[in-house]
N, C-alpha and C positions, 0 to 999 in steps of 0.2 A: 801864188799859184797853188801851193800846198793847201793854204787856207781855203781857197776857192773850191779845190777838189774835195776837201773835207766837208765844206758846206753843201756841195752838190751831193756828196755821198749821204750826208745826213738827211737831205731832202728826199733822196731816193728811198732811203730806209723808212722814212715816215710815210711816204706814198705806198710803199710795199706793205707796211703794217696796216695802213688804212684800208688797202685793197683786201688784205687777209681778213680784217674785221668785217668788211662788207660781204665777203664770201661766207664767213661764218654766220652773219646775220641772215643772209639769204638761205643758208642751210637750215637755220632755226625756224625761219618763216615757212620754209617748205614743210618742215615737220609739223608746224602748227596748222597749216592750211591743207596739207595733203591728208587723205584719210589715214589717221594714225593706226587704225586697226589693220589696214592693208600692209603698211610698212612693218608693223609688228608681226603680221602673219608671214610675210616674206622672210623676215629674220628668223622666226621660230622654225619655219619649214626648212630653211637652209641648215640650221643647226641640227634639226632632227635628221636630215639626210646625212649629215656628217657623222653623227654618233650612232645612227641606226643602220649603217651599212654592213652589219655583222661585226664580229669580234675584230677590233682593229689590231694592227701589228704592234702598237704600243703595249698591248697586253699579251698577245700571243707569242711575241718574240722575247718576252721577259722570262728569265729563269729564277729571279729572286722572289720566292713565294711569299715572304713576309711583306715585300713591297706591294704585291698584287692584293694580298689580304687586306692591307690598309687602304688601298686606292679603290678597289672594286665597289664597296658599298656606296661611296660618293657618286661613282659613275652610274650605278643602278638607280639611285634616287633622282639623279639629274634626268635620266631617261624617262622615269615615271612622271616627272614634272612636265617634260616636253610632250609626253603622250597625252596628257590632259588637254594640251593645246592643239595637238594634231592626232585626234583619236582614230584616224584611218590610216596611220602610217605603218605599213607592213614591216618595214625595216626595224622599227623600234620594238615591235612585238617579238621579232626573231632575236634581236640583240638582248632583250630582257630575259627571254627564255634561256638563251645560252649563258648569260651572266649569272642568273640564279642557280642554274644547274652546276656551273663551275664552283660557285661559292658554297653551295650545299654539299657538294662532294668533297672538294679539296680542303675546305676550312671548317666543316662541321662533321660530316660522316667519318672521314679519315681521322680527324682529331679525336672523335669519340672513341674509336678503337684504341688510340694511343694512350688515353687516360683511363680506360676501363679498369685495369688492375689496381690502380691506386686511388681512383675517385669515381665510384659508381654513380653518384648523384650527377656529377659533371658529364659523365658518359651518357646518361639518359637525357640530360639537358641538350647536349650537342646533337643527339639523334633526333630529338623533337624539333630542333631548329632545322636540321637537314630535311625532315619531312615537310615542314612548312615551306621551305624554299623550293623543294621539288613540286609542291602543289602550285606555288606561284609560277614556276617555270612552265608547268603544264597549262595553266590558265592563259598565260601570254601566248604560248605556241598555238593553243587551240583557237584563240581569238584571231591570230594571224592566219590560221588555216581557213577559218570561216570567211575571211576577207579574200583570200587567194582562190578559194574554191566555192563559188556561189552554189548553193543547194546543199552544202555539207551540213550546215547547222540544222536545217529542216529535216534532213535525213537522219541525223544523229538523235534528234528528238524522238524518233521512232525506234532506231536500233543503231547504236554507235559502232558495233562490230561490222554491220553491213554498210554503214554510211561511207566508209572509206572508198567504196567502189565508185562513188560519184567523183572522186578526185582523179582526174585524168591528165593533169599537166605536170610535167617534170619540174616546173618552177615551184610547185607546191611541196616538193620533197623535203626541203629544209624544215618546214613547219610540221610535216608529217613525222619526220625523224625526231625532232625535239619534243613534240607532244608525246610520242610513243616512249621515248627514253625517259622523260620526266615521270610519266605515269608508272612505268616499270620500276623506277627507283623508289617512288613513293610506296608501291606495293611491297617491295622488298623490305622496307623498314616498318611497314604497318601490318606485319604478319598476324597480329592478334586482332586486327580489325576485320570483321566479316565482310564489310563493304569493300575491302581492298582485294581480296583473293578473287572475287567474282569479276573483277575488271581486267584480269590478266588476258583473257581472250581479246579484249579491246586493244590493249597495248600490242599484242602479237599481230593482230589484224592490221593495225596502223603501220607497224614496221614491215609487214609483208607487202603491203601496198607500196611503201617507199622503195622496197627492194625491187619490186616489179617495174617501177617507173625509172629508177636510177640505181642499179646494183653497185655502181662504182662510187656512190656518193661519199664525199669526204674521206677519200683514200681507204675505203672499206669499213667505215663506222657501222653501217647497218649489219654487216657480217659479224662484227664484234658483239652486237646485241644478241645475235642468234647463237653465238658460242655459249653464252650463259643460258639462253632460253632452252637450247637442246640438251644442256648438261643437267637439267633439273631432275633427271631420273626417269627410267622407263615407266615406273608406276604412276608418274604424273604426265606421261605423254612425251617425255624427252627421248632423244636418240643420240647416243654417244658418238656414233660414226658421223652423224651430221655435224656435231660440234667440231670434230676434227676437220671436216671438209670446210666449214666456215672459217676455221683458223687459217687454213691454207690459203683461202681466197682473201681473207683480211690481210694476211702477211704479204701476199703478192701485191695487193693494191697499195699497202703501206709503202712498199718499195724503198725502205730505208728512211722514210719520212717520219715515222712514229713507231713507238714500241708498245703501245697500249694493247694490241692484240694478244701478245704473249702474257701480259699481266692478267688480262681477262681470263685467259685459258688456265693460268696457274691457279687463280682463285676459284674458278668454276669447275675445273676438272682435276688438275694435278693434286691439289690439297685434299678435296673430298675423296679422291681415288687413292690417296696415300702413295702417290708415285713420287718418291723422293728424288730419284734420278732425273726425272723430267722437271721437277721443281728446280733443282740445282742448275740444270742446263738453261732454262728460260730466265731464271733470275740473273744469272751471270750475263746472259745475252742483253738483258735490260740495263744492267749496271755498266756494261762495257760500252754502251751507246754514247757517241759523242754529241752532246747537245748542240754544238755549233755546226754540225753537219746539215742541219735543217733549221735555220734561224726562225722561220715562220711558225715552227711547232715547238719552240723551246719550252714554253709554259706547260703544255700537256705532257711533254716528255720528262720535264723536271718533276712533275707530279707523279708520273709513273715510277721514276727512279726513287723518289722518296718513299713511296708505298712499297717498292721492292726491298729497300733497305729495312723497312719495318718488318716485313714478312721474314726476311733472312734472320733478323734478331729473334724472332718468335719461332724459328724453325723447330726447336726442340719441343715446343708446346703444340705445334701444328701436326707433328707426325708422331705416331705411336712408337715406342721403343722397339728395338730389334728383337 
């Protein structure tokens, strides 16, 4: 009886294995006779949708900056490879713009400041890398904007400042914001390049249009841009009162989710204005923030806290003596 059951079981297993092999063969035959390009296209599009849906929580919820610094380049190059296969994928353009902006700022520009006093050659190298990545971010955001706003590319060929007027869809705001932000960051680091300064009106117009279409975008990120923009000095067209107004709006929209508005204000207003009391107040506010209170923004808040710690260490150099 036991022997019979064993023999029967063995026979069942053999039939099962044979059936599995048949299924596998059918699957392989399907791959051979099905249009391979169609299957590949479906797979690539699915992957592109997955990685091109904006910054994923695997990155944005991470507070270990060294981990992100090591992982982000691979992610960016993977997305670029996918984009070659899906050149019309809007999500990939946006994710690439965000990714290159993040890498350029957190791991190149800020790193440059940290090494400036001890290695000027490395300082210049990191700033050059940051400029390159900001240019890439701008390029990807701009191409995404051209896809989401038909007519923009043609209008921009005539006048990029006026071209943003043809963008009338709130869905285009992310592309507007990241193209304006990337262009502005590049301009900031390319001060000695005559071709950079003349493009500030383009960056400002892009951000202004984004503000008109969605003033609450990304918990006040557009207002953060205008904190720096209005703080550039009255002789350059800035308005200190407007900078304060944008800080209030950005802070209200951040609603305990992120601390970058105060960091932006400290660097754009408090330090240039030599307001040490204001500096201390906002730096302490930033450092006291609990990163776990908003898990989806751990990364940007961790970057803000790292920068705040650096500024606090440099305080004596940033402010003139009493």
